[in-house]
C-alpha positions as CSV (number, residue, x, y, z in Angstrom):
1,X,-0.1,-0.2,0.2
2,X,2.8,2.0,1.2
3,X,4.9,1.7,-2.3
4,X,1.8,2.0,-4.5
5,X,0.6,5.3,-3.3
6,X,4.3,6.2,-3.3
7,X,4.3,6.0,-7.0
8,X,1.3,8.3,-7.3
9,X,2.7,10.6,-5.2
10,X,5.7,10.6,-7.3
11,X,3.6,10.7,-10.7
12,X,1.5,13.7,-9.0
13,X,5.1,15.6,-8.2
14,X,6.0,16.1,-11.8
15,X,3.3,18.8,-12.4
16,X,5.6,21.1,-9.9
17,X,7.9,21.0,-12.9
18,X,5.5,23.1,-14.7
19,X,6.4,26.2,-13.0
20,X,2.5,27.4,-12.8
21,X,1.0,28.8,-9.6
22,X,-2.3,27.6,-10.6
23,X,-1.5,23.8,-11.0
24,X,0.8,24.0,-7.4
25,X,-2.6,23.9,-5.3
26,X,-4.4,20.8,-7.7
27,X,-0.9,19.0,-7.1
28,X,-0.8,19.8,-3.4
29,X,-4.3,19.0,-2.2
30,X,-3.8,15.8,-4.3
31,X,-1.0,14.9,-2.9
32,X,-1.9,15.3,1.1
33,X,-5.4,13.5,0.2
34,X,-2.8,10.6,-0.9
35,X,-0.3,10.9,1.9
36,X,-3.6,11.0,4.2
37,X,-5.3,7.6,2.8
38,X,-1.7,5.9,3.1
39,X,-1.4,6.7,6.7
40,X,-4.4,5.8,7.5
41,X,-4.3,2.4,5.7
42,X,-1.6,1.1,7.9
43,X,-2.5,2.6,11.3
44,X,-6.5,3.6,10.8
45,X,-7.5,0.5,9.0
46,X,-5.7,-2.7,10.6
47,X,-7.1,-0.8,14.4
48,X,-10.4,-1.3,12.8
49,X,-10.0,-4.5,11.6
50,X,-8.6,-5.6,14.8
51,X,-11.6,-4.5,16.5
52,X,-14.1,-6.4,14.2
53,X,-12.1,-9.6,14.6
54,X,-13.8,-12.4,12.8
55,X,-16.9,-10.2,12.9
56,X,-15.8,-8.6,9.6
57,X,-17.5,-11.5,7.6
58,X,-20.8,-11.7,9.7
59,X,-22.7,-9.7,6.8
60,X,-21.5,-11.2,3.7
61,X,-24.5,-11.1,1.4
62,X,-25.0,-14.1,-0.4
63,X,-22.8,-17.5,0.0
64,X,-18.9,-17.6,-2.4
65,X,-19.0,-20.9,-4.4
66,X,-16.0,-22.4,-5.4
67,X,-15.3,-21.1,-8.8
68,X,-15.2,-17.4,-6.7
69,X,-12.5,-17.8,-4.8
70,X,-9.3,-16.1,-5.5
71,X,-6.7,-17.7,-7.3
72,X,-8.2,-21.5,-6.9
73,X,-7.8,-23.0,-10.1
74,X,-11.4,-23.6,-11.3
75,X,-11.9,-20.0,-10.9
76,X,-12.9,-17.2,-13.6
77,X,-9.9,-15.8,-13.9
78,X,-7.6,-18.9,-13.9
79,X,-9.4,-19.9,-16.8
80,X,-9.0,-16.9,-18.3
81,X,-5.5,-16.5,-17.5
82,X,-4.8,-19.7,-19.2
83,X,-6.9,-18.4,-22.5
84,X,-4.4,-15.3,-23.0
85,X,-1.1,-17.6,-22.5
86,X,-2.4,-20.1,-25.3
87,X,-1.9,-17.4,-27.5
88,X,-0.1,-14.9,-26.4
89,X,0.7,-12.8,-29.9
90,X,-2.7,-12.3,-30.9
91,X,-3.8,-10.8,-27.1
92,X,-1.1,-8.7,-27.4
93,X,-1.3,-7.7,-30.6
94,X,-5.2,-7.6,-30.2
95,X,-4.7,-5.1,-26.9
96,X,-1.8,-2.4,-28.6
97,X,-4.3,-2.6,-31.6
98,X,-7.2,-1.0,-29.8
99,X,-5.0,1.5,-27.4
100,X,-3.3,2.8,-30.7
101,X,-6.5,3.1,-33.0
102,X,-8.4,4.8,-30.1
103,X,-5.3,7.0,-29.4
104,X,-5.5,8.4,-33.5
105,X,-7.5,11.7,-32.5
106,X,-5.1,12.4,-30.2
107,X,-3.0,13.3,-33.4
108,X,-5.4,16.3,-33.9
109,X,-5.3,17.1,-29.8
110,X,-5.8,21.2,-29.6
111,X,-4.4,23.1,-26.3
112,X,-6.3,26.0,-25.5
113,X,-8.4,27.4,-22.7
114,X,-12.1,27.7,-23.1
115,X,-14.3,30.0,-21.5
116,X,-18.4,30.7,-20.9
117,X,-18.6,29.6,-24.4
118,X,-18.5,26.3,-23.3
119,X,-21.1,26.8,-20.3
120,X,-24.4,25.3,-20.2
121,X,-27.2,27.3,-22.5
122,X,-28.7,28.0,-18.9
123,X,-26.2,30.2,-17.6
124,X,-26.2,33.6,-17.5
125,X,-22.2,33.7,-18.8
126,X,-23.2,31.4,-21.6
127,X,-26.3,33.8,-22.5
128,X,-24.5,36.6,-22.4
129,X,-21.4,35.4,-24.3
130,X,-23.9,34.4,-27.0
131,X,-25.4,37.8,-27.4
132,X,-22.0,39.5,-27.5
133,X,-21.0,37.4,-30.1
134,X,-24.4,37.5,-31.9
135,X,-24.2,41.6,-31.9
136,X,-20.7,42.2,-31.8
137,X,-18.6,38.9,-33.6
138,X,-17.6,36.2,-31.7
139,X,-14.1,37.9,-31.2
140,X,-15.3,40.7,-29.0
141,X,-15.5,38.1,-26.7
142,X,-11.7,38.0,-26.1
143,X,-10.4,41.5,-27.1
144,X,-6.5,41.9,-28.0
145,X,-5.2,44.9,-26.0
146,X,-2.0,46.4,-27.5
147,X,0.1,48.2,-24.6
148,X,3.0,50.9,-26.0
149,X,5.1,52.4,-24.4
150,X,6.1,56.3,-26.3
151,X,9.5,58.1,-26.6
152,X,6.9,61.5,-26.3
153,X,4.3,63.1,-28.9
154,X,6.8,61.7,-31.5
155,X,5.6,58.5,-30.9
156,X,1.9,59.1,-32.2
157,X,2.7,58.9,-35.6
158,X,4.1,55.5,-34.9
159,X,0.6,54.7,-33.0
160,X,-2.0,55.9,-36.1
161,X,0.0,53.7,-38.0
162,X,0.2,51.0,-36.3
163,X,-3.3,51.0,-36.0
164,X,-4.0,51.0,-39.6
165,X,-1.4,47.9,-40.1
166,X,-3.8,46.1,-37.6
167,X,-6.8,47.1,-38.9
168,X,-5.8,46.0,-42.8
169,X,-5.6,42.0,-41.4
170,X,-7.9,40.0,-42.7
171,X,-8.5,38.4,-39.5
172,X,-9.3,41.8,-37.4
173,X,-12.9,42.8,-37.4
174,X,-12.3,46.4,-35.8
175,X,-9.2,48.4,-34.2
176,X,-9.9,51.0,-31.4
177,X,-8.9,54.9,-31.3
178,X,-5.8,55.1,-29.7
179,X,-6.0,55.8,-26.1
180,X,-3.1,57.7,-24.2
181,X,-2.0,58.4,-21.1
182,X,-2.4,61.7,-19.6
183,X,1.8,62.6,-20.2
184,X,1.4,60.9,-24.0
185,X,3.9,58.0,-22.9
186,X,1.6,55.5,-23.5
187,X,-0.9,54.6,-25.3
188,X,-3.7,51.5,-26.0
189,X,-5.3,50.1,-28.4
190,X,-7.9,47.3,-28.4
191,X,-8.0,45.1,-31.4
192,X,-11.5,42.8,-31.9
193,X,-10.6,39.5,-33.6
194,X,-13.1,38.1,-36.5
195,X,-12.5,35.0,-34.4
196,X,-13.7,33.4,-31.5
197,X,-10.8,33.5,-28.6
198,X,-10.8,29.9,-28.5
199,X,-10.2,29.4,-32.6
200,X,-7.2,28.6,-33.4
201,X,-7.5,31.3,-35.7
202,X,-6.6,33.6,-33.3
203,X,-3.8,32.2,-31.9
204,X,-2.5,32.7,-35.4
205,X,-3.3,36.2,-35.1
206,X,-1.6,36.7,-32.1
207,X,1.7,35.3,-33.4
208,X,1.0,37.3,-36.6
209,X,0.5,40.1,-34.7
210,X,3.3,40.1,-32.2
211,X,6.5,38.6,-34.9
212,X,5.2,40.3,-38.2
213,X,2.9,43.5,-37.8
214,X,4.3,44.9,-34.5
215,X,7.7,44.6,-35.2
216,X,7.8,46.1,-38.7
217,X,5.4,49.1,-37.3
218,X,8.0,49.7,-34.3
219,X,11.6,49.4,-35.8
220,X,14.0,52.2,-35.3
221,X,10.9,54.5,-34.0
222,X,11.7,53.8,-29.9
223,X,8.3,52.6,-29.3
224,X,7.4,49.1,-27.7
225,X,4.5,47.3,-27.7
226,X,3.4,44.6,-26.3
227,X,0.2,42.5,-27.1
228,X,-1.9,41.2,-23.8
229,X,-5.2,41.0,-22.4
230,X,-7.2,37.9,-21.3
231,X,-7.4,35.7,-24.6
232,X,-3.4,36.5,-25.1
233,X,-2.5,35.6,-21.7
234,X,-4.7,31.9,-22.2
235,X,-2.7,31.4,-25.3
236,X,1.0,32.1,-23.6
237,X,-0.3,29.8,-20.6
238,X,-1.0,27.1,-23.5
239,X,1.8,27.3,-25.0
240,X,4.0,26.9,-21.9
241,X,2.5,24.1,-20.4
242,X,2.7,22.4,-23.8
243,X,6.6,22.9,-24.3
244,X,6.8,21.5,-20.7
245,X,4.6,18.8,-21.0
246,X,7.4,16.4,-22.0
247,X,9.8,17.6,-19.5
248,X,6.6,16.3,-17.0
249,X,6.0,12.7,-18.8
250,X,10.0,12.2,-19.0
251,X,10.1,12.5,-15.3
252,X,7.2,10.7,-14.1
253,X,7.8,7.8,-16.3
254,X,11.5,8.4,-15.2
255,X,10.7,7.8,-11.3
256,X,8.1,5.4,-11.7
257,X,9.9,2.9,-13.5
258,X,12.6,3.4,-11.0
259,X,10.6,2.8,-8.1
260,X,9.1,-0.2,-10.0
261,X,12.8,-1.6,-10.5
262,X,13.6,-1.1,-6.7
263,X,10.6,-2.8,-5.6
264,X,10.2,-5.8,-8.1
265,X,14.4,-6.2,-9.2
266,X,13.4,-6.4,-12.3
267,X,14.5,-3.7,-15.7
268,X,11.7,-5.4,-18.0
269,X,8.6,-5.2,-15.8
270,X,8.9,-1.4,-14.9
271,X,9.3,-0.4,-18.8
272,X,6.7,-2.7,-20.2
273,X,4.3,-1.3,-17.4
274,X,5.1,2.2,-18.3
275,X,5.0,1.5,-22.3
276,X,1.3,-0.2,-21.6
277,X,0.2,2.9,-19.2
278,X,1.5,5.1,-22.1
279,X,-0.7,3.5,-24.5
280,X,-4.1,3.5,-22.4
281,X,-3.1,7.4,-21.2
282,X,-3.1,7.8,-25.1
283,X,-6.3,5.6,-25.9
284,X,-8.0,8.3,-22.9
285,X,-6.7,11.2,-24.6
286,X,-8.0,10.5,-27.8
287,X,-11.5,9.2,-26.6
288,X,-11.5,13.2,-25.4
289,X,-10.8,14.5,-28.4
290,X,-13.1,12.4,-30.3
291,X,-15.9,13.6,-28.2
292,X,-15.1,17.3,-26.9
293,X,-13.1,18.5,-29.9
294,X,-15.0,16.5,-32.6
295,X,-18.3,16.0,-31.5
296,X,-19.1,12.7,-32.1
297,X,-21.6,12.1,-28.9
298,X,-23.5,15.3,-30.4
299,X,-24.4,18.1,-28.4
300,X,-25.2,16.6,-25.2
301,X,-22.2,16.4,-23.5
302,X,-20.1,19.0,-24.9
303,X,-23.1,21.8,-23.5
304,X,-23.4,22.2,-27.6
305,X,-20.1,23.9,-28.4
306,X,-16.9,22.2,-30.1
307,X,-13.8,23.8,-28.5
308,X,-10.1,22.7,-27.6
309,X,-9.1,21.2,-24.7
310,X,-7.8,23.0,-21.6
311,X,-4.1,22.8,-21.3
312,X,-3.6,22.0,-17.7
313,X,-6.3,18.6,-18.3
314,X,-3.8,16.7,-19.8
315,X,-1.2,16.9,-17.6
316,X,-3.6,16.3,-14.8
317,X,-4.9,12.9,-16.5
318,X,-1.8,11.7,-16.8
319,X,-0.2,12.3,-13.8
320,X,-3.4,10.3,-11.9
321,X,-3.8,8.1,-14.5
322,X,0.1,7.1,-14.4
323,X,-0.8,7.0,-10.4
324,X,-3.6,4.5,-10.4
325,X,-2.1,2.0,-13.1
326,X,1.1,1.5,-11.3
327,X,-1.2,0.7,-8.6
328,X,-2.7,-2.1,-10.3
329,X,0.4,-2.9,-11.8
330,X,2.2,-3.3,-7.9
331,X,-1.1,-5.4,-7.1
332,X,-0.9,-8.2,-10.4
333,X,3.1,-8.3,-10.0
334,X,3.4,-8.3,-6.9
335,X,1.6,-11.4,-6.6
336,X,3.3,-13.1,-9.6
337,X,6.8,-12.6,-7.9
338,X,5.3,-14.2,-4.8
339,X,4.3,-17.5,-7.0
340,X,7.3,-17.0,-8.4
341,X,9.5,-17.0,-5.1
342,X,7.2,-20.0,-4.0
343,X,9.0,-22.3,-6.9
344,X,6.8,-22.2,-9.6
345,X,7.3,-22.0,-13.0
346,X,7.0,-18.7,-14.9
347,X,3.4,-19.6,-17.1
348,X,2.2,-20.8,-13.6
349,X,3.4,-17.8,-11.6
350,X,1.5,-15.3,-14.2
351,X,-1.7,-17.7,-14.0
352,X,-1.8,-18.0,-10.3
353,X,-1.1,-13.9,-9.6
354,X,-3.6,-13.0,-12.0
355,X,-5.9,-15.6,-10.4
356,X,-5.2,-14.3,-7.2
357,X,-6.0,-10.5,-8.4
358,X,-8.2,-10.4,-11.1
359,X,-11.4,-10.0,-9.1
360,X,-9.5,-7.5,-6.6
361,X,-8.1,-5.5,-9.7
362,X,-11.8,-5.0,-11.7
363,X,-13.6,-4.5,-8.6
364,X,-11.4,-1.2,-7.3
365,X,-11.8,-0.1,-11.4
366,X,-15.1,-0.5,-11.4
367,X,-15.7,1.7,-8.9
368,X,-13.6,4.2,-10.0
369,X,-15.0,4.2,-13.2
370,X,-18.4,4.6,-11.7
371,X,-17.0,7.3,-9.5
372,X,-15.5,9.1,-12.5
373,X,-18.3,8.3,-14.7
374,X,-20.3,10.7,-12.3
375,X,-18.4,13.3,-13.1
376,X,-20.4,13.3,-17.1
377,X,-23.3,14.0,-15.3
378,X,-22.3,17.2,-13.8
379,X,-22.9,21.0,-15.7
380,X,-19.2,22.0,-16.1
381,X,-17.6,20.7,-19.5
382,X,-14.2,21.1,-17.5
383,X,-15.5,18.2,-15.3
384,X,-16.9,16.0,-18.3
385,X,-13.1,16.2,-19.8
386,X,-11.6,14.7,-16.5
387,X,-14.3,12.7,-15.5
388,X,-15.0,10.7,-19.4
389,X,-10.9,10.7,-19.8
390,X,-10.0,8.9,-16.5
391,X,-13.2,6.6,-16.9
392,X,-12.2,5.4,-19.8
393,X,-8.2,4.9,-18.9
394,X,-9.0,3.5,-16.0
395,X,-11.4,0.8,-18.1
396,X,-8.7,-0.1,-20.2
397,X,-6.1,0.2,-18.1
398,X,-7.8,-2.3,-15.7
399,X,-9.0,-4.7,-18.6
400,X,-6.9,-4.6,-21.5
401,X,-3.6,-3.8,-20.1
402,X,-3.9,-5.8,-17.0
403,X,-6.1,-8.7,-17.2
404,X,-5.0,-9.2,-21.1
405,X,-1.6,-7.3,-22.8
406,X,0.4,-8.1,-19.3
407,X,-0.1,-11.6,-18.9
408,X,0.3,-11.8,-22.6
409,X,3.9,-10.2,-22.6
410,X,4.9,-12.1,-19.7
411,X,4.3,-15.2,-21.0
412,X,5.9,-14.3,-24.6
413,X,9.1,-12.9,-22.5
414,X,9.6,-15.8,-19.6
415,X,12.6,-15.6,-17.5
416,X,13.8,-12.9,-19.1
417,X,10.8,-10.4,-17.2
418,X,13.1,-10.8,-14.3
419,X,16.2,-10.7,-15.7
420,X,18.2,-7.5,-13.0
421,X,21.7,-6.2,-13.2
422,X,24.0,-8.5,-11.5
423,X,26.2,-6.2,-9.9
424,X,23.0,-4.9,-8.0
425,X,21.1,-8.1,-7.9
426,X,20.5,-8.7,-3.9
427,X,20.5,-12.2,-2.8
428,X,17.9,-14.2,-3.2
429,X,16.2,-12.5,-5.5
430,X,14.8,-13.9,-8.6
431,X,16.5,-13.9,-12.0
C-alpha cells in the first residue's frame, strides 16, 4: 500500500515542473490526500480490523461458491489467464491495436483555455457570451490589448500607423482609436478579432501580430509594443504548458520506472508497464479529442460547443492515471513475484497471480470508473472532460492492459521478464 501510494505521489510531483502557481494547489491537494490515505491504511484500517475480528465477515451477502474463490484453479480468472497464455501474440497484438486505434484522434489534440462559450445554455454567463458574439462578433468575447510605450508626443504617428496595419489584417474585425496617457508616454489599442477566443485563427493572429506587424511598425522608432489581454494570456499559458508537457511526462515515467525496478528487482517489467500505461493514457486522450473536440457523441455531453481541451487537463490526467495504473500493476506483479519465489514456473506464476488479483483489480477499477463517470453528469465542461478521460483510461488499463496485455507479454518473455543487473541484485532475488 505504501509503495502504491508512493507511485501516485511521484506522478503528482511531476506537475511542479511546470512552474505555474495555479497548478501547484491542485497537485499539493492531491498529494496530501494520497498521503493521508496511506497513513490511514497502515494505521487506522488495521486497528479497525482488529476491533472487528471475525465479525468482519458476519454481514456477508450470499454464499461464496468454489469457482469464486480468488486464485482457485477452477475460477474464472485462472481460466482467463490460460486462455490469454495460449495465444499471447494474438492477445498482446489485439490489445495494442485497439489502444492505438483509440489514440489516433490524439494526434489532432489542440490545447487552449475554454471560456463561457462552453458553459451550459442555461447559464447567464453563456447567454451573455452568445449575445456579445451575435451583436458584435465572436471576437468581442476576447479582445486583444496592444499596450505601447512612447518616447513622447513624437510616437503618436507610430501608433496611428500601427492601428492602420492592424485594421488591414483579414482576421481583425476592428481596432479602437488609441487611448493615451496624460503624459502621452503610453498608448493602448483594443483589437477585436473576427474569430472567437478559442479559435485556432485567433491564436495564429496573436502570433502574427507579435512576430510581424508590431516589429515592422515600431522598428527604429523608440516605441515598444506588447500584445496582452485575457485571450493573449491564455494563449501564452497554453503554449508554456505544451512546451513543458514532455518534461513532465519523462520525469514521471523515469521516476515510476525506477520505483518499480527497485520493488520488483526487474528492468523489463517496469519498462513494459510504462509503455502499456502510455498506450492506455493515449487512448483516453483520443477519446477526449473525439468527443469534446470533434463532437462525435453529439451536442449533449459537450454543452453544444465543440472546443479545444484546456491545457492543464492532459497533464493532470496523465499524473493521476499513471499513478492509478501503477497501483494495479503493483497488485498484479507483486502476487506473480510471490508465486515465482515459491518455486512455480513462470507461466504458472502468471496464471496464479492473475487468478488471485484479477477480481480485486477489476472491482477496484469498477468503483473508480463509476466515480469518474459521475463527473460526466455535471454541468461544467471541464468536469466532463476529466470524468470521461479518467473513466475511459481506468477501464482500459484495468481490463485490456492488466488482464490481457500484461499476462500475454510476461508469457512471451518468460524468465527474461525478471532480468536485473547482477551487480545490483541482492541475495535471494529471482533472476
